[in-house]
C-alpha positions as a Markdown table, in Angstrom:
| # | Residue | x | y | z |
|---|---|---|---|---|
| 1 | Unk | 171.5 | 62.8 | 102.8 |
| 2 | Unk | 171.4 | 66.5 | 103.5 |
| 3 | Unk | 170.8 | 68.8 | 100.5 |
| 4 | Unk | 174.0 | 70.8 | 101.4 |
| 5 | Unk | 176.3 | 67.8 | 101.0 |
| 6 | Unk | 174.8 | 66.4 | 97.8 |
| 7 | Unk | 177.8 | 67.2 | 95.7 |
| 8 | Unk | 180.1 | 65.1 | 97.8 |
| 9 | Unk | 178.5 | 61.8 | 96.9 |
| 10 | Unk | 176.8 | 62.4 | 93.5 |
| 11 | Unk | 178.3 | 62.5 | 90.1 |
| 12 | Unk | 177.5 | 65.9 | 88.5 |
| 13 | Unk | 175.2 | 64.4 | 85.9 |
| 14 | Unk | 173.5 | 61.8 | 88.1 |
| 15 | Unk | 170.5 | 60.2 | 86.3 |
| 16 | Unk | 167.7 | 59.0 | 88.6 |
| 17 | Unk | 164.7 | 57.1 | 87.3 |
| 18 | Unk | 161.3 | 58.6 | 88.1 |
| 19 | Unk | 160.2 | 55.8 | 90.5 |
| 20 | Unk | 163.4 | 56.0 | 92.5 |
| 21 | Unk | 163.4 | 59.8 | 92.9 |
| 22 | Unk | 159.7 | 60.6 | 93.2 |
| 23 | Unk | 159.7 | 62.1 | 89.7 |
| 24 | Unk | 162.3 | 62.9 | 87.0 |
| 25 | Unk | 165.4 | 64.2 | 88.7 |
| 26 | Unk | 168.7 | 64.9 | 87.1 |
| 27 | Unk | 172.0 | 66.2 | 88.4 |
| 28 | Unk | 173.1 | 67.4 | 91.8 |
| 29 | Unk | 170.8 | 70.4 | 91.8 |
| 30 | Unk | 167.8 | 68.2 | 91.1 |
| 31 | Unk | 168.6 | 65.8 | 93.9 |
| 32 | Unk | 169.2 | 68.8 | 96.3 |
| 33 | Unk | 165.8 | 70.2 | 95.3 |
| 34 | Unk | 164.1 | 66.8 | 95.9 |
| 35 | Unk | 165.7 | 66.5 | 99.3 |
| 36 | Unk | 164.7 | 70.0 | 100.3 |
| 37 | Unk | 161.1 | 69.3 | 99.2 |
| 38 | Unk | 161.0 | 66.1 | 101.2 |
| 39 | Unk | 162.4 | 67.9 | 104.3 |
| 40 | Unk | 159.9 | 70.7 | 104.0 |
| 41 | Unk | 157.0 | 68.3 | 103.5 |
| 42 | Unk | 158.2 | 65.8 | 106.2 |
| 43 | Unk | 160.2 | 67.9 | 108.7 |
| 44 | Unk | 160.6 | 65.0 | 111.1 |
| 45 | Unk | 161.7 | 62.6 | 108.3 |
| 46 | Unk | 163.7 | 59.6 | 109.4 |
| 47 | Unk | 165.2 | 57.1 | 107.0 |
| 48 | Unk | 166.6 | 53.6 | 107.6 |
| 49 | Unk | 168.7 | 51.9 | 105.0 |
| 50 | Unk | 169.3 | 48.2 | 104.6 |
| 51 | Unk | 171.7 | 46.9 | 102.0 |
| 52 | Unk | 170.2 | 43.9 | 100.3 |
| 53 | Unk | 172.9 | 42.9 | 97.8 |
| 54 | Unk | 176.1 | 44.2 | 96.1 |
| 55 | Unk | 177.6 | 43.2 | 92.8 |
| 56 | Unk | 180.3 | 45.0 | 90.9 |
| 57 | Unk | 179.4 | 48.7 | 90.7 |
| 58 | Unk | 175.8 | 48.2 | 91.9 |
| 59 | Unk | 174.1 | 48.1 | 95.3 |
| 60 | Unk | 170.5 | 47.0 | 95.9 |
| 61 | Unk | 169.0 | 48.5 | 99.0 |
| 62 | Unk | 165.8 | 49.0 | 100.9 |
| 63 | Unk | 165.0 | 52.5 | 102.3 |
| 64 | Unk | 162.3 | 52.8 | 104.9 |
| 65 | Unk | 161.1 | 56.4 | 105.5 |
| 66 | Unk | 158.9 | 57.8 | 108.3 |
| 67 | Unk | 157.6 | 61.3 | 108.7 |
| 68 | Unk | 154.6 | 63.5 | 109.3 |
| 69 | Unk | 153.1 | 65.0 | 106.1 |
| 70 | Unk | 153.2 | 68.7 | 107.2 |
| 71 | Unk | 153.8 | 70.3 | 103.8 |
| 72 | Unk | 152.8 | 70.0 | 100.1 |
| 73 | Unk | 154.7 | 67.3 | 98.2 |
| 74 | Unk | 154.3 | 66.2 | 94.6 |
| 75 | Unk | 151.2 | 68.4 | 94.3 |
| 76 | Unk | 149.5 | 66.8 | 97.4 |
| 77 | Unk | 148.6 | 69.2 | 100.2 |
| 78 | Unk | 149.7 | 68.4 | 103.8 |
| 79 | Unk | 147.6 | 65.8 | 105.5 |
| 80 | Unk | 149.1 | 65.9 | 109.0 |
| 81 | Unk | 149.3 | 62.1 | 108.8 |
| 82 | Unk | 152.3 | 60.1 | 110.0 |
| 83 | Unk | 153.4 | 58.1 | 106.9 |
| 84 | Unk | 155.7 | 55.1 | 106.6 |
| 85 | Unk | 156.9 | 54.0 | 103.2 |
| 86 | Unk | 159.5 | 51.9 | 101.6 |
| 87 | Unk | 161.6 | 52.3 | 98.5 |
| 88 | Unk | 163.6 | 49.6 | 96.8 |
| 89 | Unk | 166.6 | 51.1 | 95.0 |
| 90 | Unk | 169.4 | 49.9 | 92.8 |
| 91 | Unk | 172.3 | 52.3 | 92.7 |
| 92 | Unk | 175.2 | 52.3 | 90.3 |
| 93 | Unk | 178.5 | 53.9 | 91.4 |
| 94 | Unk | 181.2 | 55.4 | 89.2 |
| 95 | Unk | 184.5 | 56.4 | 90.7 |
| 96 | Unk | 183.0 | 56.2 | 94.2 |
| 97 | Unk | 180.1 | 58.5 | 93.4 |
| 98 | Unk | 176.4 | 57.7 | 92.7 |
| 99 | Unk | 176.0 | 57.8 | 88.9 |
| 100 | Unk | 172.4 | 56.3 | 88.4 |
| 101 | Unk | 169.5 | 55.0 | 90.5 |
| 102 | Unk | 166.5 | 53.0 | 89.6 |
| 103 | Unk | 163.8 | 51.9 | 92.0 |
| 104 | Unk | 160.2 | 51.8 | 93.1 |
| 105 | Unk | 158.7 | 53.9 | 95.9 |
| 106 | Unk | 155.6 | 53.4 | 98.0 |
| 107 | Unk | 155.2 | 57.1 | 98.8 |
| 108 | Unk | 152.9 | 58.2 | 95.9 |
| 109 | Unk | 150.4 | 55.5 | 96.8 |
| 110 | Unk | 150.3 | 56.8 | 100.4 |
| 111 | Unk | 149.9 | 60.4 | 99.3 |
| 112 | Unk | 147.0 | 59.6 | 97.0 |
| 113 | Unk | 145.2 | 57.5 | 99.7 |
| 114 | Unk | 143.9 | 60.5 | 101.5 |
């Protein structure tokens, strides 16, 4: 998702658990800031999404991300390494917009393994 289109798909007061959003992130502005930081740290970022299950207003999905760590992210200086990590995410929708997310990300472990 591009930072400039965040408002289209996100409820204004989205709540995102720390593990799903690489830190505590709230609202559209917080998500836009997170996406901007990811794009700056990983300018060649590519993301693949696989839906694992849906039930009611929730979707469980696997996000596989790839990118070269060329800028600071989460307090970790650029390493120049090509990183591949996976996030498992459960998203709750409200009126067709993302309302909440919970998940677990493998990015922090890779960043700290320098």
